[in-house]
C-alpha positions as CSV (number, residue, x, y, z in Angstrom):
1,X,-32.4,7.6,-13.4
2,X,-33.5,6.0,-16.4
3,X,-33.2,2.1,-15.8
4,X,-32.2,2.4,-19.5
5,X,-29.2,4.3,-19.1
6,X,-25.6,2.9,-19.0
7,X,-23.6,3.5,-16.2
8,X,-19.9,4.1,-15.9
9,X,-17.1,4.4,-13.7
10,X,-14.7,6.8,-14.1
11,X,-11.6,6.0,-12.3
12,X,-9.0,9.0,-12.0
13,X,-6.0,9.4,-9.8
14,X,-2.0,8.5,-10.3
15,X,0.6,10.9,-10.6
16,X,2.1,13.0,-13.4
17,X,-1.1,14.2,-14.7
18,X,-3.5,16.5,-13.7
19,X,-6.6,13.7,-13.5
20,X,-8.4,16.5,-11.2
21,X,-8.9,19.1,-14.4
22,X,-9.1,16.2,-17.3
23,X,-11.8,13.8,-15.8
24,X,-14.9,16.4,-14.9
25,X,-13.6,16.6,-19.1
26,X,-14.2,13.5,-19.3
27,X,-17.4,13.2,-17.1
28,X,-19.2,16.2,-19.3
29,X,-18.3,14.1,-22.8
30,X,-19.7,10.9,-21.3
31,X,-23.2,12.7,-19.8
32,X,-23.7,14.7,-23.1
33,X,-23.5,10.8,-24.6
34,X,-26.7,9.7,-22.4
35,X,-24.6,7.7,-19.9
36,X,-24.9,8.0,-16.0
37,X,-21.0,8.5,-14.6
38,X,-19.9,7.7,-10.7
39,X,-16.6,9.5,-10.3
40,X,-13.4,8.0,-8.1
41,X,-10.6,9.1,-7.6
42,X,-7.6,7.1,-6.4
43,X,-9.9,4.0,-5.0
44,X,-8.7,1.0,-6.4
45,X,-10.8,-1.1,-4.6
46,X,-13.4,0.0,-6.9
47,X,-12.1,-2.7,-9.2
48,X,-13.6,-5.3,-6.7
49,X,-16.5,-7.6,-8.0
50,X,-19.1,-6.5,-6.0
51,X,-18.9,-3.0,-7.3
52,X,-18.0,-4.0,-10.6
53,X,-21.5,-5.4,-10.4
54,X,-23.2,-2.1,-10.9
55,X,-21.5,-0.4,-14.2
56,X,-21.5,-1.3,-18.3
57,X,-18.5,0.6,-18.4
58,X,-15.0,1.7,-17.0
59,X,-13.3,4.6,-18.2
60,X,-9.7,4.9,-17.2
61,X,-7.8,7.8,-16.7
62,X,-5.0,7.0,-14.2
63,X,-1.1,7.0,-13.9
64,X,1.1,3.7,-12.3
65,X,-0.6,2.3,-9.8
66,X,0.0,-1.5,-8.7
67,X,-3.7,-3.7,-8.9
68,X,-3.5,-6.3,-5.6
69,X,-5.0,-10.0,-7.0
70,X,-8.9,-9.1,-6.1
71,X,-8.9,-5.6,-7.8
72,X,-7.1,-7.2,-11.0
73,X,-9.5,-10.0,-10.9
74,X,-12.7,-7.5,-10.6
75,X,-11.6,-5.6,-13.3
76,X,-10.3,-7.7,-16.2
77,X,-12.7,-10.7,-15.5
78,X,-16.2,-8.2,-15.4
79,X,-14.7,-6.8,-18.8
80,X,-14.2,-10.2,-20.1
81,X,-18.0,-11.0,-18.7
82,X,-18.9,-8.4,-21.6
83,X,-18.5,-5.1,-20.2
84,X,-16.8,-2.1,-21.7
85,X,-13.4,-0.4,-20.8
86,X,-12.2,2.9,-22.0
87,X,-8.6,3.9,-21.4
88,X,-7.4,7.2,-21.7
89,X,-3.4,8.4,-22.1
90,X,-1.9,7.4,-19.1
91,X,-4.0,4.5,-18.6
92,X,-1.7,2.9,-20.9
93,X,1.1,3.6,-18.3
94,X,-0.8,1.9,-15.2
95,X,-0.8,-1.2,-13.5
96,X,2.1,-2.6,-15.7
97,X,2.9,-5.0,-12.8
98,X,-0.2,-7.1,-13.8
99,X,0.1,-8.9,-17.0
100,X,-3.8,-10.0,-17.1
101,X,-4.6,-6.1,-17.0
102,X,-1.8,-5.3,-19.9
103,X,-2.9,-7.6,-22.3
104,X,-6.8,-6.4,-21.5
105,X,-5.6,-3.0,-22.8
106,X,-3.6,-4.0,-25.4
107,X,-0.4,-2.0,-25.2
108,X,1.8,-0.5,-22.7
109,X,3.3,2.9,-22.5
110,X,7.6,3.0,-24.1
111,X,8.5,7.2,-24.3
112,X,7.6,10.3,-25.5
113,X,9.3,13.3,-27.0
114,X,7.8,16.8,-25.6
115,X,4.5,18.0,-26.1
116,X,3.9,19.5,-29.0
117,X,1.4,19.9,-32.1
118,X,1.6,16.9,-34.7
119,X,-1.4,15.6,-37.0
120,X,-3.5,12.5,-36.2
121,X,-5.1,10.3,-38.8
122,X,-8.0,8.3,-39.4
123,X,-7.2,4.5,-40.2
124,X,-10.7,3.5,-40.8
125,X,-13.8,5.6,-41.0
126,X,-16.2,3.4,-41.3
127,X,-15.6,1.9,-37.3
128,X,-18.6,2.7,-35.4
129,X,-16.1,4.2,-33.0
130,X,-15.1,7.0,-36.1
131,X,-17.8,7.0,-38.2
132,X,-19.6,10.2,-37.1
133,X,-16.0,11.6,-36.9
134,X,-15.7,14.5,-40.5
135,X,-12.9,15.0,-41.9
136,X,-12.3,18.1,-44.0
137,X,-13.1,18.8,-48.0
138,X,-10.7,21.0,-50.2
139,X,-12.4,23.0,-53.5
140,X,-12.8,20.8,-56.1
141,X,-11.8,17.5,-54.3
142,X,-15.0,16.7,-51.8
143,X,-15.0,13.7,-52.8
144,X,-11.6,12.6,-51.1
145,X,-12.2,14.3,-47.8
146,X,-9.1,14.6,-45.8
147,X,-9.4,12.5,-42.2
148,X,-6.2,14.5,-40.7
149,X,-6.4,16.5,-37.1
150,X,-4.0,18.9,-35.3
151,X,-4.0,18.3,-31.7
152,X,-1.1,19.7,-29.4
153,X,-0.6,16.5,-26.5
154,X,2.0,14.4,-25.7
155,X,3.0,11.9,-28.2
156,X,2.9,8.3,-26.9
157,X,5.1,5.9,-28.1
158,X,3.4,2.2,-27.0
159,X,4.8,-1.4,-27.8
160,X,1.7,-2.8,-28.6
161,X,0.0,-5.8,-29.8
162,X,-0.3,-6.1,-33.4
163,X,-3.6,-7.8,-33.2
164,X,-5.3,-4.5,-31.9
165,X,-7.4,-2.9,-34.8
166,X,-5.6,0.6,-35.2
167,X,-8.4,3.1,-35.3
168,X,-5.9,6.5,-35.5
169,X,-2.2,6.8,-36.0
170,X,0.2,9.4,-36.4
171,X,4.2,9.5,-36.7
172,X,7.6,10.0,-35.4
173,X,10.8,9.7,-36.6
174,X,9.6,8.0,-40.1
175,X,7.9,5.5,-38.3
176,X,3.8,5.2,-37.5
177,X,2.4,5.2,-34.2
178,X,-0.4,4.5,-32.9
179,X,-3.1,6.3,-31.1
180,X,-6.2,4.9,-30.7
181,X,-7.4,1.3,-31.1
182,X,-9.8,-1.3,-30.3
183,X,-9.6,-5.0,-29.3
184,X,-11.9,-7.9,-27.7
185,X,-11.1,-9.0,-24.3
186,X,-13.8,-12.2,-23.8
187,X,-17.1,-11.4,-24.3
188,X,-16.1,-7.6,-24.3
189,X,-14.8,-4.5,-25.8
190,X,-11.8,-2.1,-25.4
191,X,-11.1,0.9,-26.8
192,X,-7.5,2.9,-26.4
193,X,-6.6,6.4,-26.8
194,X,-3.4,7.5,-26.6
195,X,-4.3,11.4,-26.2
196,X,-5.6,13.3,-23.2
197,X,-2.5,14.6,-21.4
198,X,-3.6,17.4,-20.5
199,X,-7.5,19.4,-20.0
200,X,-6.2,21.4,-22.9
201,X,-5.5,18.1,-25.0
202,X,-9.1,16.7,-23.5
203,X,-10.8,19.5,-24.9
204,X,-9.7,19.0,-28.4
205,X,-12.5,18.5,-31.1
206,X,-11.1,15.9,-32.2
207,X,-10.1,14.1,-28.6
208,X,-14.0,14.8,-27.4
209,X,-15.4,12.8,-30.5
210,X,-13.3,9.9,-30.6
211,X,-13.2,9.5,-27.1
212,X,-17.1,9.9,-27.0
213,X,-17.5,7.2,-30.0
214,X,-15.1,4.8,-28.4
215,X,-17.1,4.6,-25.0
216,X,-20.6,4.6,-27.1
217,X,-19.0,1.8,-28.6
218,X,-17.6,0.1,-26.0
219,X,-20.5,0.3,-24.0
220,X,-22.8,-1.4,-26.5
221,X,-22.9,-5.2,-25.5
222,X,-26.2,-5.9,-28.2
223,X,-23.3,-5.5,-31.1
224,X,-19.9,-7.8,-31.0
225,X,-16.9,-7.1,-31.6
226,X,-16.9,-6.2,-35.6
227,X,-14.4,-7.3,-37.9
228,X,-12.3,-5.0,-39.7
229,X,-13.3,-3.1,-42.6
230,X,-11.9,-4.7,-45.7
231,X,-11.8,-1.3,-47.6
232,X,-10.8,1.2,-46.2
233,X,-10.7,5.1,-48.1
234,X,-11.7,3.3,-51.1
235,X,-11.0,5.7,-53.8
236,X,-13.0,5.4,-56.4
């Protein structure tokens, strides 16, 4: 392993979701992006401070569960020290008895309608997480690409901190709901992605693109958390 390779802790586990199928897909994406990945299943002691010290990024695909004091402190204090966190799908429905974890991730699962096809729209195509994601163009309208993507997934409806920077959103019953956001946590960076209910959802090209962008951004300690862009999708 190159000394310059960033190390990732990938945690899978819990009930409801097929982490045994989904985590290998996430691992493949991370390794393709140049990370060294250690995959752990159903071992929350991986968050203990001595074990976290080896990593640059934590990626969580886990449902439910509770953290004890040492596990909670090991994770949230590690991120606050300047590390990266990526939460996928039910990471927003995990460790709910730990308010520090909920505050760090920036929101928590509320409900979802049935799995179906729907449209996700980028709110910001200038952020480092999203700027490599291509929109589609229509003949004679090329200067205004459309940043909308079809997914077939569980549509998470989340209570969330209004201070998070929402990068992608969707609609349900006439209301906008976040799909992906970023936020700071101390000196660290947090990326949350609501998509990824099953292995087919994780294999969606849009999922791969925004997940990879989020992981690379969160793991990059050399750049501080950026301010939101001020002129998104300017029409000229």
